[in-house]
N, C-alpha and C positions, 0 to 999 in steps of 0.2 A: 237506709238500711238497718235494721237491727242487729243486736249482738249477735244473737242463734244463726245470721246469715255472712256474718263477718267471712273474709276471704282466709282468715290466720288459721293454724300454720298455713306458711305457704307465700309466695311474691306478692306483692299489692299487685294488683292487675295493672297498673302501666310500669311494672319494673321489667328489666331486663329480659328475665329469662318470660315474660310472658311477650315479649316482643317476634318471637321468631316465627317468620312470614309464615302461613300454609299451615300452622300448627295449632290445635287447644288452646284457648287463652285463658277460660273459665277455673279450670282445676291443675295448676301447672307444680311441678317440683317445686322444692324450695333450692336457692342458687344464691339467697344472699352469704352475704361474708362474714363469718362467725367475728369478726370484732363488731361489725353494727348490727349484730342482732347480740353482742354484749352490752353493747352501748342502748340497745334496747330496753334489757333486762336492768340493767344499773338507773334507765330514766324511769320504771313502772314500780321500781324499789324506790326510789326519793320522792315519789306521789307520794306513794301509800304513807309513808312515815311522817310526809308533811302537816304539819299545825297552819302554815301559810305559804301559798304560791302566790308569785307575783310574776305576773306577764307582762310579756312587753313587744312590739312590732315599732319596724324601724320609723324615723322621723317622716313624713308627706307619706302617710301609708299608703298605699294601692289596696286593690280589692282583693289579692291573695295576702298581704301582710297583713289587714286587718280585719279579713274576713277568717281567715286560716284562726286567727286569735280568740274573734268570739265564739266561736263555736269549741275552741276546747275549752276556755272561759265555762261558758254555757255548760258543757258537758262536766268539769267539777264539782259544778253548783248540784249538779244533778247526780252525780256520784255521794257524792259530800253528803246531801240528805236523805238518799236512800242507804248508806253502808254505814253508817253512822253508829256505835254501838249506844244503848239507852241509856240517857242524860249524858250522854258528851255532844261537845260542840262538834261542826262541821266545820275542815278546813275554811280559812279564811281565802279567799282567792281576790284578787285586784290583778286588773288590765288598764294598761298606760300606754301610749309611746312620748316619748322624750320630747316635746315642746310647748311652747305657753304661748298665747293661750291653747288651750288643747283644742284644737279644731277641725271637726271631724268633715273629710272632705264631701261637698256638694251631694255626691254619684256614689257614695257610699252610706250614706244617711238611713235608706233603709234597711240596711241590714240590723239583722236580730240583735240585742243583745248591748246596742251603744249607752244602755244606761248603765252598764256594767263598768264602763269606764270611769277611770280613776287621775285628774291633775297628777301629773309628774315630780310635782313637789310634796305630793301627800303619801306617797311610795316608801314603805323603810327604805331606810338608808341600808340594812344589812340584813336582804332577804336572807330567809331560811333554804328556799328553793325558787331559782327565779327562770322562768323558760323564755325563751328571743325568737319569734317569728321572721323569718323572711331577711335577717339580718346579715350579711356576708362579712360583716367585722364590727366592733365593737363600738366602733364610732357613729356606725349609723342609728344608732341610738341614742343619740343628740342627750339630753337631760339624764340618760337612764344609764347609760354609761358608766359613771363610777359605783350604782347601787351593784349590775352585774358584776364588776370588780370583784367587789364583796361580797355578794351571796357565798351562802354557805356552799351550795350544787346551784349549776348554771347551766340548763340544758337548752342546748340549741338547735331549732327545729330550721333546718333550709334546704336548698337547693342549686346553689350557685358552686358552679366550680370554681371560683375564686375566693369560698369559705374560707376564714382565714383557723378555724377550727379551737377557737375563743374558749371555750366553755369547759367544765368539767367533765360536761358529755355531751356529746358532738354528734347528731340523727342527722347528717348532710348524706345528702345522695344526689350527686348532680343530673343521673339520670330520671329521676322524676320530675311530672312536666311543672309542676307547682310546688309551693311549700302545704298546700292545701293537701297534696296526697298523703305528704307525712304525717300530717295532724290528722288527717282521715285513720291512719294507722295508730298514730298513737289513741284516739277514742276507741277504737277497737281493740286495743291489745288493754284497758283498765274495764272494757266491756260495759261501754257506755251505748245504748240503744241510740241510733243517728236517729233524731226529733226533726221533724220540717224544720224547725229555726235553725237546728246546727247544720241539715244542709243547706241550706242557702247560703249563710256563709263559706261552707267549704264549695259549694258549687260558684259562687262568687268570684274565690281564689283558682277555681281550675280554669272559669271560661276567661278570666284576666289573662291569664298566665300562656293561655294555648289560641289568644285572640280569638272565642268563640270558635275554638275548634281550625283554628283554619292556618294556624303555623305548625312549622314541621315536626316539634316536638307532642303533636297528636298524633297517641297511637291508639291502636284496636282495643289498650285495658284503658285508654284515658275515655275513651265511650263509654265502656263497660261499668269505669265508677260514675260515671255523668247519669246513666241509665238509673245504677243502685239509687243515688240522690234523687231523681225525678221522683222516683217510686215514692217517697215520701210526700209527694203534693206540692213541690214550688215549681212556679211558671216561671219557665224558660224566658217567652218572650217578656214578663214583667222583669226580670233580669238584665234583660237585655237594653227593654228601654230606658231604666235606671244608669245603667253605665256606659252607655253607646249613643243614644235617641237624645237625649234630652241637653240643651243650651240656651242660656239668655239670649234675648236679643243680640248684644253688645258684644255678645260672641262673635258674631257675623263681619261687625266692622275689625276686629280683631285680626280674626281669619284673613279680611281684603288687605290688611298694612301686612300682613308677615308673609304673607304668599308674595306680595306683590314687590316683595324686595328678594327673595330667594333666587339663590344663584345656582345656577347648574356648570359643572367640570366636568367634561366630557371627560371618558376612560382613555388615558395615554400607558406610552412606557413608564414602567416602574409606579402607577397609580390605578386605584380604582375612579368607575364614574363615582360623583360625589354630587348630590345635591345639598343645599346645607340653608338656612336663614335663623334670623334672630328673635326673642319675644323681648322687648326691653320693659321695665318697669311703666315707662312713659305708654309704650301701647295700652297696658293696662289700664293705667290710672283713665286716660281715654274714653274709656267705655266700661269704668267702674267696675273691674272684674278681679280677682283674686289669682293668687298665684298658681293654683289649682287649674286653671281655667286656661294655662298654655300646655296644661299635658296633652291633651288630644291632637296638637296640631301636627307632631310626628305622625301619625296615624295617615294626613292628609299627605305629607310629605314625601313620606314612602314607598308614595302609589309609582313616584315616577319613572317611568320605563328608562330610561337614562340612565339611572343610576344605581349603583349596586351598593352603596350606602348613604343614607342620607341622616342628617342631623339637624338639632334646635338648640340651640343656647337661647337658655329660658334664663332671664334675670329675676332673682329673687328680691325680699323685699329689703337684704342684707346687701344689696348691689353684687352680691357674687353673681357668676353662670353655673345656672345647674343644666350639665349636656348630656342629652339624650342621642344616643347612635342605634342605626338598627340597620342591619346585613341583608339582603337576600342569598348571596352568592358564595363566591369562595371567601369572601371578607371577612377578617375577625376582629370585628370590632370589641369583644368580650377584653383581649390581647391586649388591644391598642387603649383602651379605658384602663385595665389593669396598669398597665405603663405609666399612665397618669395618674395616677392615687386612685382609679373609680375601683368595680368591679362589674360582675352580671357575666352574660354568658356570650359565648361567639356571635350568635345574632343580634341580642338586643344587652346594651350594658350602657354606662351611662359613671359620668366624674364631677367634679365641681373645680371651677376655675377663678381667676381672676385676673384683671386685665384688658386689654383692645379683642376687642371677638377675631380682630383678624389674625394675632397671636396665639390664640388659643384653636383656631383652625389650625395655623400653621405647625404647632404642636402635634394635632394631631394626623395631619397629614402627612405628618413625618411617621409617627408611630405606625401608620395606616401601612404604608411603604415599604416599612420594615418586615412587618405581618406577610408580607406576599412571598405567595410559596416562589421558593427558589433565591430569595433573600436572605441577605446576610441576619444570621439571628432568627432567620421564622420563625414565627409560631404558630403557622398556620397551619391547617390538620387538626384541629381538636374538633371533638363530636360536636353535632348541632344540639345541646341541650337547652336553647332557648328560643322563645319566640323572635 
């Protein structure tokens, strides 16, 4: 999508104003909250005056985090080259995520702009302007949390309802299907045409967080945005192949082991139907697989008809459990995971824990029971904004 075809002014295609059933969604009126509009203006002003812009997404990045960040990084490079006065240097643009070694997940190596990435220990300690992508809290930045705290201006782009608003400028919209939607809006406000390479990162983010348009956060506006991105010439089949249809042979052995020990806990008084399993370091070592190979196990487990909630405990290289939770119906896994120190959406969330897997699951069951409709201190009833 080119700059002259930008949907601004007016709400993004996936905004609440564009979701009214039975109405035209291509040119709705502007219903954005004034405070968010003020934040957008502050963000553009900060970027306009910056000689140095550092970008960071959350650790262990998914397609939305890395795709959004790389799309904006490329847009800033294009804008800097085009808009600088004669003889002046363009702003320095640095992109990273806070873990060493800086290892790009295998399924995301097809994204354009990965050559722009810088190791986190080479990121300036006190950035002039820093932007974060898809991180609901500062600790999700890993090694770059301290850099963010010392930035002169910290712009946060995110769509998690659990976001702590840790920036000096907070571009947070829990109604957005993905952080990629906010990244797309920023690029439009900066007046940068959306090239094929930029569109590819945005599209990867959009399909990741909508489950390839299968999740309930998929709106008519999401499809409109996807169509505009596809107009640049990206291949949706190729993206799907990279994200979901590739795995080393060892993954089949891993999947066999972890699904073989999956446990189903039927629904009963005070609880949801629950299916869960673990992926240990030993499982991965037996098949020579990195941690990221465990990420897609939840997509298989969640298909269980008898379970409202699916949970996978993935042991990382430090021996901690990285817990992923997904919900189908009334269960609010976001509320439960926030209570356990994590974050996410009502239908997709996670947290980090340590100790025996049985203890971790007992704590999660307790939070899920507390969140049932009618339970004391219930947090159920939140809008479904996540996959």
